[in-house]
Backbone as a printed PyTorch tensor [residue, N CA C, xyz], in Angstrom:
tensor([[[ -1.5960, 168.5030, -31.9310],
         [ -0.6960, 167.5720, -32.3990],
         [ -1.8270, 166.4820, -32.6110]],

        [[ -2.6190, 166.6120, -33.0360],
         [ -4.1130, 165.5240, -33.2820],
         [ -3.4700, 164.0240, -34.0640]],

        [[ -4.3360, 163.2200, -34.0490],
         [ -4.3380, 161.9850, -34.5630],
         [ -4.1470, 162.6720, -36.2910]],

        [[ -3.2000, 161.6480, -36.7160],
         [ -3.1230, 161.8850, -38.4340],
         [ -3.5270, 160.5880, -38.8620]],

        [[ -4.9530, 160.9840, -39.5820],
         [ -5.9380, 159.4990, -40.1050],
         [ -4.7760, 158.9620, -41.3750]],

        [[ -4.2820, 159.4600, -41.7090],
         [ -3.6270, 159.0820, -42.6030],
         [ -1.8340, 158.7510, -43.2350]],

        [[ -1.4480, 158.7440, -41.9050],
         [ -0.0060, 157.8940, -41.9360],
         [  0.9520, 156.8820, -42.3550]],

        [[  0.5400, 157.1140, -43.8760],
         [  0.6130, 155.9140, -44.5210],
         [  2.1070, 155.2700, -44.7860]],

        [[  3.0750, 156.0210, -43.7160],
         [  3.8420, 155.2990, -43.4020],
         [  4.4700, 154.5710, -42.3690]],

        [[  2.4770, 154.4040, -41.7880],
         [  3.6990, 153.7320, -40.4190],
         [  1.8460, 153.2700, -40.1440]],

        [[  1.4730, 152.6650, -41.0740],
         [  0.2970, 152.2350, -41.0200],
         [  0.3710, 150.5880, -41.1730]],

        [[ -0.1650, 149.6610, -40.2720],
         [ -0.0920, 148.0140, -40.5770],
         [ -1.8430, 147.5900, -40.6340]],

        [[ -2.1150, 146.9720, -40.8090],
         [ -3.4150, 146.3280, -40.4520],
         [ -3.7350, 145.0500, -40.3390]],

        [[ -4.7740, 145.0950, -38.9280],
         [ -5.4180, 144.0310, -38.7490],
         [ -5.9470, 142.7440, -39.5980]],

        [[ -6.0670, 141.6200, -38.7990],
         [ -6.5100, 140.6100, -40.2060],
         [ -7.7030, 140.6980, -40.8280]],

        [[ -8.9510, 140.9370, -41.7070],
         [ -9.7200, 141.0880, -41.7310],
         [-10.8890, 140.1750, -40.6340]],

        [[-11.8250, 140.9390, -40.9390],
         [-12.8300, 139.9550, -39.8740],
         [-14.2150, 140.1210, -40.3050]],

        [[-14.9300, 139.2640, -39.8510],
         [-16.2980, 139.1650, -40.4060],
         [-17.1060, 139.4980, -38.3550]],

        [[-17.9390, 140.1180, -38.2840],
         [-18.7160, 140.3050, -36.8520],
         [-20.2030, 140.0650, -37.6110]],

        [[-20.9720, 139.4290, -36.3250],
         [-22.2090, 138.9480, -36.5080],
         [-22.8510, 139.9170, -35.8780]],

        [[-24.1710, 140.8120, -36.0930],
         [-24.1330, 141.6790, -35.3380],
         [-25.9010, 141.3950, -34.8950]],

        [[-26.5550, 142.0270, -34.1160],
         [-27.7180, 140.9200, -33.5090],
         [-28.5420, 142.3600, -33.1690]],

        [[-30.0230, 142.3690, -32.8130],
         [-30.9200, 143.1380, -32.7970],
         [-30.9690, 143.8010, -31.4470]],

        [[-29.3460, 143.7400, -30.9700],
         [-29.6000, 144.2430, -29.4350],
         [-28.0510, 144.8950, -29.4430]],

        [[-27.9590, 146.1220, -29.2910],
         [-26.2390, 146.6650, -29.6070],
         [-25.4670, 145.9330, -28.6660]],

        [[-24.2890, 145.7260, -29.6520],
         [-23.1010, 145.1340, -29.1660],
         [-21.8660, 145.5590, -29.8570]],

        [[-20.9580, 145.5120, -29.5680],
         [-19.3400, 145.9790, -29.4880],
         [-18.8380, 144.8090, -30.6350]],

        [[-18.4290, 145.9220, -31.7960],
         [-17.6940, 145.2930, -32.8020],
         [-16.2120, 145.8750, -32.8620]],

        [[-15.7670, 146.7230, -32.6640],
         [-14.4170, 147.0110, -32.5990],
         [-14.0870, 147.9010, -31.6420]],

        [[-13.1430, 147.3200, -30.7550],
         [-13.1730, 147.2870, -29.1660],
         [-12.2460, 148.8900, -29.2830]],

        [[-11.8420, 149.5870, -28.4970],
         [-11.1190, 150.6060, -28.7190],
         [ -9.9850, 150.4320, -28.8330]],

        [[ -9.6860, 151.3870, -29.4980],
         [ -8.1270, 151.3040, -29.6930],
         [ -7.3360, 152.5730, -29.7950]],

        [[ -6.1820, 153.0550, -28.8210],
         [ -6.0590, 154.3290, -29.1350],
         [ -4.3540, 154.1570, -30.3420]],

        [[ -4.4180, 153.0610, -30.6370],
         [ -3.4080, 153.2110, -31.7300],
         [ -4.3430, 153.0370, -33.7360]],

        [[ -5.6090, 153.6390, -33.3530],
         [ -6.1040, 153.2640, -34.6950],
         [ -6.1560, 154.2990, -35.4300]],

        [[ -5.9970, 154.0240, -36.6950],
         [ -5.8490, 155.4270, -37.6630],
         [ -6.6160, 155.4870, -38.6920]],

        [[ -7.7420, 154.0250, -38.7340],
         [ -9.0440, 153.7890, -39.8950],
         [ -9.2720, 152.9000, -39.5130]],

        [[-10.9280, 152.6470, -40.1230],
         [-11.2260, 151.7180, -40.0140],
         [-12.8000, 151.6270, -41.1620]],

        [[-12.9370, 150.5430, -41.7500],
         [-13.6100, 150.4960, -43.0940],
         [-14.7690, 149.3610, -42.5650]],

        [[-16.0030, 149.6390, -42.3830],
         [-16.9220, 148.2010, -42.0630],
         [-17.6880, 148.4800, -43.0520]],

        [[-18.2600, 147.1070, -44.4170],
         [-19.3820, 146.6910, -45.3680],
         [-19.9140, 145.8430, -44.4360]],

        [[-21.5100, 146.1520, -44.5780],
         [-22.9660, 145.1520, -44.6910],
         [-22.9410, 144.7230, -45.7000]],

        [[-22.6700, 143.4080, -45.2880],
         [-22.6820, 141.9730, -46.5180],
         [-24.0050, 141.5260, -46.1210]],

        [[-24.8230, 141.9490, -45.2980],
         [-25.7980, 141.2700, -44.5810],
         [-27.3480, 141.9630, -45.5470]],

        [[-28.3300, 141.8930, -44.9300],
         [-29.5490, 141.8300, -46.0770],
         [-30.0810, 142.9560, -44.8240]],

        [[-29.6890, 143.3750, -43.6810],
         [-30.5310, 144.2400, -43.4740],
         [-29.7020, 145.3580, -42.9000]],

        [[-30.4610, 145.9540, -42.0420],
         [-29.1770, 147.4240, -42.0580],
         [-28.6540, 147.0220, -40.7790]],

        [[-27.3850, 148.3360, -40.6590],
         [-26.9520, 148.0350, -39.3740],
         [-26.5580, 149.4830, -39.0860]],

        [[-26.8980, 150.1160, -37.9460],
         [-26.4880, 151.0180, -37.1890],
         [-25.4280, 151.2980, -36.0990]],

        [[-24.5910, 152.2470, -36.0210],
         [-23.2730, 152.5510, -35.6810],
         [-23.5860, 153.3160, -34.0250]],

        [[-23.0570, 153.0800, -33.1410],
         [-22.8940, 153.5730, -31.9580],
         [-21.4630, 153.9670, -31.6520]],

        [[-20.8910, 154.9980, -31.7430],
         [-19.9310, 155.6320, -30.8640],
         [-19.0350, 155.7780, -29.3170]],

        [[-19.0170, 154.2670, -29.2900],
         [-18.3460, 155.0480, -27.7260],
         [-19.8970, 154.9670, -26.9080]],

        [[-20.6980, 154.5620, -27.5390],
         [-21.6170, 154.3960, -26.7960],
         [-23.4010, 152.9340, -27.4840]],

        [[-24.2300, 152.8610, -26.8270],
         [-24.5260, 151.9810, -27.5150],
         [-25.2490, 152.1530, -28.4990]],

        [[-25.1990, 151.1750, -29.8960],
         [-26.2360, 151.9500, -30.8770],
         [-27.5550, 151.9490, -30.7670]],

        [[-28.2080, 152.8170, -31.7130],
         [-29.9900, 152.8580, -31.9720],
         [-30.2600, 152.5050, -33.3350]],

        [[-30.6350, 151.2040, -33.7480],
         [-31.5380, 151.6350, -34.9330],
         [-31.3940, 152.4090, -35.4900]],

        [[-31.0210, 152.5400, -36.8690],
         [-31.5100, 153.5380, -37.5110],
         [-31.4720, 155.5350, -36.8790]],

        [[-29.9800, 155.3910, -36.4420],
         [-30.2140, 156.4170, -35.8090],
         [-28.2850, 156.5120, -35.9810]],

        [[-27.7040, 157.7910, -35.9720],
         [-26.5490, 158.3560, -36.0740],
         [-25.9630, 157.1840, -38.0500]],

        [[-25.0470, 157.1780, -37.5750],
         [-24.0980, 156.3170, -38.9450],
         [-25.5730, 154.6640, -38.7700]],

        [[-25.8560, 154.6790, -40.0390],
         [-26.4660, 153.1630, -40.5970],
         [-26.2110, 152.8240, -42.1300]],

        [[-25.7430, 151.8790, -42.1600],
         [-25.6250, 151.5510, -43.3890],
         [-26.6310, 150.4190, -43.8480]],

        [[-26.5020, 150.5030, -45.1710],
         [-27.8910, 149.9740, -45.9370],
         [-27.5470, 148.2150, -45.9680]],

        [[-27.8110, 147.4450, -46.5870],
         [-28.1720, 146.4900, -46.9560],
         [-27.1370, 145.9490, -48.1910]],

        [[-26.4600, 144.9630, -48.5710],
         [-25.7060, 144.3170, -49.0990],
         [-24.4320, 145.2580, -49.7530]],

        [[-24.0530, 145.4610, -48.9820],
         [-22.7750, 146.6880, -49.5470],
         [-22.0130, 147.9850, -49.0390]],

        [[-23.2840, 148.4400, -48.2840],
         [-23.7180, 149.7310, -47.6360],
         [-21.8730, 149.8490, -46.8860]],

        [[-21.3980, 150.9420, -46.8350],
         [-20.2560, 150.7390, -46.3960],
         [-19.4460, 152.5150, -45.5920]],

        [[-19.2090, 152.3470, -44.7030],
         [-18.7250, 152.8490, -43.5560],
         [-16.9360, 153.0230, -43.7770]],

        [[-16.5380, 154.1630, -43.9470],
         [-15.0660, 154.5790, -44.0400],
         [-14.8140, 155.4260, -42.9740]],

        [[-14.2240, 155.0630, -41.9530],
         [-13.7730, 156.4750, -41.1120],
         [-13.0280, 157.5200, -42.0500]],

        [[-13.5010, 158.6130, -41.6720],
         [-12.6200, 159.4190, -42.4130],
         [-12.4680, 160.8170, -41.4210]],

        [[-11.9410, 161.9460, -41.9070],
         [-11.7250, 162.5860, -40.7790],
         [-13.0160, 163.4830, -40.3410]],

        [[-14.0840, 163.3240, -40.3790],
         [-15.4360, 163.4370, -39.6680],
         [-16.2470, 162.9580, -38.7840]],

        [[-15.6250, 161.3510, -38.8490],
         [-15.6420, 160.4910, -38.2140],
         [-15.1850, 159.3830, -37.8850]],

        [[-13.5890, 160.1360, -37.0860],
         [-13.2200, 159.2890, -37.4490],
         [-13.1780, 159.1920, -35.1160]],

        [[-12.4570, 158.0590, -34.8400],
         [-12.8020, 157.9000, -33.1690],
         [-11.3740, 157.1770, -32.7030]],

        [[-11.3890, 156.9520, -31.5840],
         [-10.5820, 155.8450, -31.3570],
         [-11.6180, 154.7100, -30.1060]],

        [[-12.4170, 155.3640, -29.9170],
         [-13.4070, 154.8560, -29.1920],
         [-14.0960, 153.4330, -29.5520]],

        [[-14.6620, 152.7530, -28.4020],
         [-15.4370, 151.1000, -28.9340],
         [-16.3180, 151.6480, -29.8070]],

        [[-16.3460, 150.7350, -30.7160],
         [-17.8140, 151.0520, -31.7690],
         [-18.7950, 149.7850, -31.5850]],

        [[-20.0960, 150.2290, -31.4640],
         [-21.2800, 149.3200, -30.8060],
         [-22.2190, 149.2950, -32.4500]],

        [[-22.6340, 148.1940, -32.8770],
         [-23.1800, 147.5660, -33.4250],
         [-24.9510, 147.5140, -33.5470]],

        [[-25.8090, 147.5980, -34.1860],
         [-27.5070, 146.8630, -33.4550],
         [-27.6830, 147.0170, -35.1340]],

        [[-28.5020, 145.6510, -35.2260],
         [-29.0910, 145.2720, -36.7790],
         [-30.6800, 145.3630, -37.1420]],

        [[-31.1750, 145.4370, -38.1690],
         [-32.6370, 144.9770, -38.5280],
         [-32.9860, 143.5130, -38.2870]],

        [[-32.1950, 143.0740, -38.1840],
         [-32.0730, 141.7100, -38.2790],
         [-31.3040, 140.6840, -37.5480]],

        [[-31.5580, 139.5750, -37.0430],
         [-30.6930, 138.7220, -36.4110],
         [-29.4770, 138.0340, -36.8310]],

        [[-28.4070, 137.8280, -36.7070],
         [-27.0160, 137.2750, -37.5950],
         [-26.8210, 137.9840, -38.3430]],

        [[-26.6010, 139.2760, -38.4770],
         [-26.6110, 140.0220, -39.6370],
         [-24.8120, 140.2040, -39.6400]],

        [[-23.9680, 139.9490, -40.8790],
         [-23.0560, 139.9240, -41.3320],
         [-22.0920, 141.4700, -41.6390]],

        [[-21.3380, 141.1860, -40.7700],
         [-20.5190, 142.8710, -41.2050],
         [-19.6530, 142.4090, -40.9430]],

        [[-18.6950, 143.2290, -42.1460],
         [-17.0850, 142.9850, -42.4030],
         [-16.3290, 144.4570, -42.1730]],

        [[-15.0590, 143.7320, -41.2200],
         [-14.8460, 144.8500, -40.8860],
         [-13.0380, 144.9790, -40.8730]],

        [[-12.2670, 146.0480, -40.9730],
         [-10.8510, 146.3280, -41.4530],
         [-10.5200, 147.4610, -40.7710]],

        [[ -9.5700, 146.9860, -39.7880],
         [ -9.1100, 148.2570, -38.9040],
         [ -8.0640, 148.6060, -39.4220]],

        [[ -7.2670, 150.0610, -38.8070],
         [ -5.8440, 149.9760, -39.4210],
         [ -5.2840, 150.5750, -38.3830]],

        [[ -3.9530, 150.4150, -38.1510],
         [ -3.1600, 151.1700, -37.1240],
         [ -2.1810, 151.4710, -36.8550]],

        [[ -1.8680, 152.3580, -35.8890],
         [  0.0230, 153.0900, -36.6250],
         [  1.0710, 151.5740, -36.0550]],

        [[  1.8360, 151.1490, -36.8500],
         [  2.5160, 150.2320, -36.5070],
         [  3.9120, 150.2240, -35.9690]]])
């Protein structure tokens, strides 16, 4: 019975947010058992890398590049775990939109 990522009839979205990502790994999205998807957009001039349920390591795993680089969870990268991020420069802006079951 797994998680249905695109259950369109029961999706709701949290308010969009922006997170400041630093040069040390930090949480940008908490673990959420109701999550059905998320989109992350790098609106900074630095690289941002993610750690899924683990500390992020710069330029390892999922890395999005400056000025609009995007990670959209799909069936291969979907997770309910906490998402951590690290950036190549301090104060890097990351836009976040999470979707959950309603």
